[in-house]
N, C-alpha and C positions, 0 to 999 in steps of 0.2 A: 187176240185182244190183250192190251197192256193194262195191267192192274197197278194202281198207284197206292202206296202206303201213305198214311197221314204223316205230317212232319213230326219228327222226333224232337222234343223240346231242347235237347242238349246235343243234337247232332254236330253242330258247328263247334260247340265247346269241346266235345270229345275229339273232334278232328284236330282242332288247334293244339290240344294237349299231347298229341302223338310226337314222338321224337323223330328227328330227321326231316322235319318239314322243309320243303323246297317249293318255291314258286318261281316260274319263268315268265316274265312279262316281255313279250316280243312286239315291238312297234314297227309295223310296215309303214314307214314314213310316207304319208300322203295318200294311202289307199282308201279314199272316200267311197261311200255307198249311196250317194244321192244328195241333192241340194236340200239344205235346211230351209224352213219357211222364210227366214230373213235373208236368204242368199241374194235376192235382188238388191238389197241394201249394200252389198259388198261387190256388186257387179258380176254375180255368179249364178244368175237365174238359169235353171236347167242343167247345172253341172252334175255329173255322175261319173266319177273316175273309173270305177270298175266296169259298169255297163258300156261306157263309151270306148274303153279299150277293147272289149269283146266285139263291139260293132265295127270298130275301125280296123282292127288288126287280127280278128278271129279270137275265139274263146281260148284262153290259156289251157293247156293240158296240165291240169293241177288236180290229180285225183285225190290227194290227201286233203286239200282245202275243200274239195267237194264233199268228201266223206265227213268232214268235221261240221259241215253245215253252212259254208259261206253262201251258197246259192239259196239257202232257206231263209235268209234274212229278209224281212219285209222291205220291199222297194228294189231288191235286186231281181232283175228280169232276164238279163242276158247270160248269166253264169248258171250252170245247171244245179238244181237242188238234189239233195240226197233223199232217198226214200225214208231212211231212218238215220238221222244224223248221229254221228258218234259223240259230238260235243253239244254243250249248251250254246245257244246262239241268240243274237239280238243285235241291236245297234245303239249308239249313244249320241245324244245331242250335246253340243258344246254350250255350257252355261255362260262362259266368258264371252266378252264382246271382242272376238278376234278370230283369226284363222292362221296363226303362226305357230312355229315349232315350240317356242318357249311357253306360250299360253296353253297349248294343248298338253304338254308334259306336266306343267305345274298343276293343271286341273286334275289330271290323272292321279297326281300325288296328294290330292285333297285340298289344293289351294286355287280355286277359281278366282278370276279377277272381275271386279265389278265395273271396271272401265278399261278401255283398250289402251295399249301402249301408244305413244305419239308416233306419227309417221312424218315423213319429210318429202312430200311430192315435188317440192321445188329444190331439192338438194339441201345442203348444209350451209349455214351462214359463214361468211368469210372470217368473222372473228374467231369462231371455233377452229376452223382449219388453220388459221394463222397461229393460234395458240399451240396446236399440235405440232406445227412446223417448227415453231420457236423452241419447243422442248426437245425435239428429236433431230433437228438439223435437216428436215426434208426440204428439198429445193423448190417444191411447188406441187400442184395438184392437177389432175386431168379428169375430165368428165363432170363430176359432181352433179349427178342427176339420176333419176330412176333409169335402170338399164338391165338388160340381160347379161348375166355374168360371163357367158361364153362369147357373146357378141362384143362386149366392152373390151375384152383383152385383145381381140382381133383388131378392133378399131384403134385402140390407144396403145397397144403393146409396143409397137416399134418406137414411138416417141418416148415411152417410159424407159425403154432400154437405153435409148440414146441420151436422155436428159436426166434420168434419175427421179423425175417427177412421178408421184404415186397416183394410181388410178383409184378414185373414190366414187362410190355409187351406192344407191339404195334400191328399194323396191316398194311394193305395197305393204310390206312388213316393217316393223320398227327395227331397222338394221342400218348400221353404217359399215359398209364393206370396203376393205382396202386390198387392192390387188397389186402384186409385185412379182417380178421374175426371181425365182429362187437363186439363180446364179448371178445375174447382173446386179441385183439389189441385195440379195442375201435373205435367207429364211429367218435367221435369228434377228436380224435388224427389223424385218417386217413385224415379227411378233412383239418386239419392243415398242414399235410405233403403235401397234394396236393396244398394248397395255396402257400407254399414255392416253390414247383416245378413249379407252374405257373409263379411266380416271376422270377425264375432263367432261364426260357426258353423263356421269352418274346423276347429277342434279336435274338433268333434262328428262330423265325417265326413259331413255333409249333402252330397248330390251337387250340388244346384242351388238357388239362390235365383232365383225368376222374378218379374220385374215384369210385372204384368197390367193395363195401362191400358185404360180404357173411356171411352166418350162417350155422350151421349144418342142413342137410336136415332132413325132417320129417321121422319118423320111417316108414319103408316099401319102401322108395325111393331106386331106383337103384344107386343113387349118394350119395356121402358122404356129399357134400356141395351144397348149392344153393344160387344164388345171390339174393339181395333184391332190393326193389324200393327206397332205400336211396342213390342211385347213384347220384352224382353231376358232372356236366361238368363245367370246368373252361376255358372259351373261350377267345381268343383274342378279342379285341374291333374292330368292323368294321372300315376299313380305312377311311371312310367318312360317313357323316350322311345318315341314311336309311330313307325309307318312314315312318317307325315307329317314328323316331325323328321328321320328318316334321309334322306328325299328332299331336304328343304330343305338339309341339311348337305352333300349331294352336288351341290348346284347345280341341282336340278330344281325348276321353278316349281310351287307348290302353291296352287291357288285354291279357297277355301272359299266356297260359294254358299248363301245361306239362313242358318240358324242354326249352321253348322259352326264359325264362329269362337267363338261362345259355348260350344258343347259342348266344345271343346278348350281353352278359356280362352286363346285367341289363339295357342297354341303350334303350331308346325309349318307355319304358313301364310306364304306370301310375299305373298298378296293376299286380301282378304275382300270379298265382295259381299253386302250384306244385301238381302233381298227382301220383297215384300209378297204372300206367298202363292204357290200353285203356278203360276199363270199367269205372274207376273213372274219366278219362278224359272226357268221354261222359256225365257222371252224372254232372260234374262241368260245362260243356258247356251247358247242359240242363238248369241248374239254371240261367245261363247268358242269354239264349234265353228267359227265363221267366221274368227275372227281370231287365236286363240292359236297361237303358233309350236310350242311343245311343253310338256309338263307334265301334271300331274294336275288334273282338275276334280272336286271333291267336292261334290255337291248334296244338300241335304235338302229334300224337298217336304212341308211341315208340314200342309197343309190336310187331307190324308187323315185324319190323326190328330186334329188340333185341332177341325176343323169337323164331321167326320162320324163318326169312331170314338167319341170321347168323348161326343158328343151322341146316339149311338145312332140314326144316320140312315142306314140302308142305301141308300135311294134317292139321297141326296146323295152317298154314297160311290160308288155306281155311276156317277153323272154325272161325278165327279171322275176316275175311271178312264178314262172315254170321252174326257174333255177332255185328259188326259195322253197318251192314245194318239194323238190327232190332233196334239198339239204335238210329240210324238216324231218323227212323220213329217216335220213341217216342219223341224225342226232337222237332220235327217239329210241334207237336201239339200246341206249343206256338209261332210259328213264326208269324211275322207281315207282312202287305202288302208290305212294302217298303224294307224288308230284302233282302240281297243278300247272298247266300251261294256259296262258292267256294271250290271245292274238288280237291286236287292235291297230289303230292308226291315230295320228295326232291332228289331222286335218285332211282336206282333199287337195289334189293338184291335177285336175282333169286335163290330160294331154291333148284333148281335141278342142279345148277352149281357145278360140281365135281372138278373143277380145283383149287378152293380156297373157303374160307368162308367169303370173304369180299363183299362190295357193288359191284354192276354191273353198268356199264355206259349205261344208257338207257334214252329214252324219258320218260316223265312223263305225266299222264293224266291231263286233264283240263275239269272239269264239273262245270258249273255255272247255278244257277237257283234261282227262286223267283217269286213272283206274277208279278213283273214288267219286268222279263226277259222272252223273247219269246223263246219257245222251238223250237228245230229243227234247230237252227242256228249253222252252222259249223264254228268253229274258226280256222280250219286248223291246220297247224303245226307252232307254234309260234317260233320265232328265239331265244327267251330267256325267262327264268323264270321271268325276270324283268317286263314283261307285266302285271303280277299280281299286282305288287306294283304300277305301273303307273295307272292301272284301279282303285285300291282302293283309291289312292290319288284323282283322278277325281271324284269318287263317293262321297267324302267328300268335294269337292270343294277346295282342298288344292293344292298349287303350288308344282309341282314335278320337281326337278332338276336332278334326277338320270336317269339311263338307262331304256329302255322299252317303249312300245307304248300301250296306253290304248285301250281296246276293248269295253269300256262301250257303246259307240255310236252304235257299231255293235249289241249288244244284246238288246238295248232298242229301236231300230229304225224300228222294224218290227211289222206288225199287225197280229192279229189273223185271222182266216178264215173269209172271208167276207160273 
């Protein structure tokens, strides 16, 4: 029988006051755990990224995630539960009206949005594209419609290479994506075009301009072209200070790994580490687990979303979960007694959804663990992603003026078996 101690009134305060505090926030980009009640409004009724991967491609062999309690989250049916989870577990609702990367990450950092970013289902107006072309010398545009990023370069890539016209497209998200061949057009030139596009779309409220470079595919590939990891996101600035800004102002190091710097337009970080996919992201995070003295590490693992969710590849997504599970075990060898690890996602992207190839409106998982975190604590269904930001702020003893309620006391106030 497990006996629980009553909460200590200053447990979180004492915890925050300890030296060497480190928090690792790992975002498994798009690993949703079931459709939210308003999912039908987004065209996502019945979506469930994790369960549908298990059903379509077999349950991932992910013993670490199982032990932490991924399968214990309410609504997860196809992934196995742990008898006694090592971590605290739950799921989070998105309070913001959206299902895109920027919205999800900003909300985690304490800034939910009360209205969705504008989308462009009919493409972008000719006046905007003409203004970008005039400023940059672009000879013309191809596509200018919602499209799959991998399909659009196969369809329009040859003409782009031959004419220099750029491929511009969008999705159900608030994004203007510009694709160009790294060698035929030039990566530096593509980024310069995207910077101009960002400037000219600020007043329109567009969330992101994304540079999508590609190259010739390797010999033997079934595709003619393939995208590279030289992608860059040019985001809006958050409308108010985030938890990252508050930590930085208080002297807490904040390290963004992956595309975090792009998502927050460079704000709130003391250091940025760009990566080439999940594997590199976990390697870089492992180095920080080993060497960082104190501070927050905020990691985005983009491959789940970019390579497998959008491409509707449940088998590939399963393999990515298994690879992450193994990498997580490896980096934990250097974790310290007071470290807190938080695993979550920013939205869903059900790879079995045949209605579209965009993100899906889902709950996201919440797993929290560390030597000072008591396992088996159910965090329930949080009303907002912002609870993460509030918890991180409290863990560092930093005043938090944004949205969200900290769950730090909940996970520190329980005893082990008596």
